[in-house]
N, C-alpha and C positions, 0 to 999 in steps of 0.2 A: 614357693611353690611354681612349677614350672609347668604345670595343666589347666585346662579350663574346668571352673567350677561353676556350676548351674545353681542359683539360688531362685527364690520366690521372696521378695518384699513384702512390705505389710499393704494391707488392701489401701488402696488409694482414697475409695470414698469414704472410709470409715475416720481417716485423718483428714479428709475434706470437711468433714463435721463436725471435728474437734476445731481445725481450724477457725470455722465461721465462728462457733461458739466463744471461742477465745477473742478472736478480732472484733465482731460485733457486739459480744456480750462485754467487753471490755471498755469499750466506747460508749455503749449506753450505758454500764455502770458510773463510768468516770461523770456523765453528764448529769446523772440523776444523783448521784451522791456526793458529787463533788470531792470525790477522793482519790489523788493522785496515786495512790499504791496502785491500783487495776490498770494502770499503763502497763504494768512487766507481763499482764493478760495479752495485751495488746502486742508488745514487743515478742513475747513468744512466740506468737502467732506467724511475725513477720519471719521470725528463724524458722519456723516448721515450711513457710511457704517453698523455697527452694528445694525441698525435698520431694515434691510431686514430678513425676515423671511417667511418660505416656511410651508405651511401646506398640509399636504396629505390627499386624501380622506379618511374618517372615524378617523380622526386624531384630535389633539386640542394644542392649546397652551394657557397656564394659563398666565395672566401677571400681575406684581407686580412693583410699583414704591417705592423704599425703604420701602418694607414690607406691603406697601398697597395694597390690591387687585384692581386691575383696571377692570378687565374683562376677558373672555374667547372668542378665537377665532376656531369656529369649522367650519366656511364654508371653503373648501378647496381651495387654490389659492396662490397668490406672493403678499406679503403686505409689507407696512413698516411701523413701528411703533417707537414711542420713543424710542431714541438709550439707554435710561438710567433703561427702564424697565427692569425686569428679567423675562426671558421666560422659564417657565416650560411644557417642553411636556408631555401630557396624552394622550394615545390610547384609543379610543372608540372602538376598532374592539372588536370582541367575542374571547373569551379565553378559551381555555379547562382547568380544573384542574382534573387531576388524583390524589386523595389522599391516602397516606401510608394505606396501611392493617394495621386496629388497631384490638387490642385484647379487647373485652367489652364481659359485661355479658346482656344477654337478659332479659326479662322480668321473665324469671322462674328461673334467675340466671345461667343459661347454659353460659359457654364459647364460644363467637365467634369470628370468623376473619371476618372484615367488612372494604368493602372501598367504596367511591364514585366518579362518573364522574360529575363534575359542569362544567355547560357553563354560563361564566357569561359577563359584558360587563359595564362601566363606564357609568354612566347615570347625575351623577352631579356631574362636574370636579371640584365643590368649594369644595363639601363634601370631594370627594377622596385625593383633592389636602391639606386639611386646617383642617378636624375634626378630621383624624386619621392619624398617625405616617409615617407607609407605608400601603398601600390602598392593594398591593399586597400580603403582607404579613398577613394584617387583614383577607383575605378572606380565607387564607389556616387555622389560627387558627380557626377562627369562622365555619369554613366546617368540620374540624375533632371535636370541640365541639357539633354541630348539630348531628353529625352522632353518638356519642358517646349517646346523650339523646334519639334520635331515638329507637335506638338498646334496651334501657332499656323501653321503652313504649310496646314494642310487644316481644312475642314470636317466636323464630325460627321456632319452627312447631306446627302442631296442635296435641294434646295427649289427646284426649277424652278419654282413658283408664285409666288417670290419674285425672280426672274431670278438664281438662284443655281445655275447647273446646271453643277457640277464633275463633272469627270470622276473624279478620285480623292478617297475619303472616308474618315474614319477607320473606319466602321462595316461598310462594302463593300467598298473594297478592300484586303482581308487582305494579299494579295501584295506589293503596291505601295509599302505603308504599311511593312512590315516590311523588305523591302530598301532603303528610305530610311532607317531607324531603325537598323540594322545598319550602314549606310555613316556615320551620322553618330556613331555609337558609336565606330566604329574608328577614325575619324580621331581622335576625341578620346582613344582610349586609346593611339592608338602612341608616345607621348610616354614612356609607362611601360614600354614594351615586351609590352603585353599582345595577345593575340589575339582575336578576337570570333569565335566558333565559331557564334552564334544569336542571333538579337533579335527578340522578338515582342511585341507588345501582349498583356498577360496579363487586363488589367479596363478596360472602358471603358462609361460611362453616364453621362448628364447630372448634372450636382449637383443635391441636394435640391431647392434652390429653385426650381427650373424642370422639375424631372423630370415633375410631373404635367401641367403644362401642354403639354409636349411630346408626354406620352403621348397625351393628346386630342388633339394634331393629327396624330399619325401615326395615327391610330384612324380622323379624319378623311378624312385623305387615302385609306387604304386604302378607305372605304366610297365615296366619289368615283370612286376607281377601280373597284370593283365595281360600281358603278352603271353607269359609262361602258360596261363590256363588257358590263353587261344589255342597254342600249340597243341596243349594235351588233347584238347578237344578236336582240334583238325584232326588229328594223328589218330584219334580214336575213329571219325569218320571214316576216313580213307580207307582205313583197316577193315569196317565194317561193310563199307560199300565192295569191296574188294573180293572181302567172303561171299556178301550174297551174290554176287555176278558170277564166280564159280561156282556158289551153291545150286544156284538155278540153272545155270548153263545158257544163260542170256548170250554171252559173248565168248568165245575164246581168244584171251590177250596173252600174247608172249612176254617176256621179259621186258624187251623194249618199251612194248606198248604201255605196258604196266608201269613203268618209271615215267613214261609219258604221261600219264593217267595221275598218277600220284603228283607229280610236279605241278599240272593243271589246278587239279583241287587244292592243292597247298596255297598255291596263289590266289585262288577267291577265297579260302576260308580265312585264311592268314591277312590279306591287305587290308591297307587303311579304308580303301576306298572299293565302289562297286566294282566288278569286272565288266568289260564290254565284250559280249559275247561276239564270236568271229563264227557265222554261217559257213561250214564247209558242204561242197554240194558234190566232191568226188567221191571216193572210198576213203579206206581208212589208212591207203597206203599214199595217198597225195592229198 
């Protein structure tokens, strides 16, 4: 048998009544009638006792008879099974796994620290019990392997200035990376009958040896982007000012004065510090 088989054993309460009748009745009869043959009833009750099992909600019991798989009890309740069955308990509850922080290289070869948070549960008790040696350890090892593979498939961040203009990155494409990670882990854990409910990146950062350099690079990139927007805005404002002056005929400026005005406005609008005004008491020519 290679597949999971769901069974419903005998009612435990009915067998408990039988157990009590045999055990208590046998002892009372031996005492009253002084007949040792009723000891077989007590012995039978003792043999029945190991067959009682209790299955909690979202729990299961895998049953084996001398190494042969008999079936799995998934319905919660109080039952009685063959006392010679080996009863292995497997939880069907959802479990959280927070992996250790792994040091791996991303697609561009940069060392990064990464970890994942995995939510999983056993779906097929036969595979979890017999297709792998230890399904909980299997989940840990395969999750780490999937995270290493995922990190090597995508860059940490987008570096368009170096020609690495990637659509999906580990830092910014959270949904896409989580979907790829969940698919990769699910394929690896299916052999153990494990269902992946959720998988996402729990921690992501550059490795310590390059963290400072990458931080400076990100700061420089942010400064350049901010300056770019400032220059765009300044050019637009200068253009608007010249158009309004010409349109309303406030002052007639030749090309040299326009150039001086543009230069002054660009310095004021693009400078890091506030401009210091200079009062001109003469004419425009002096």
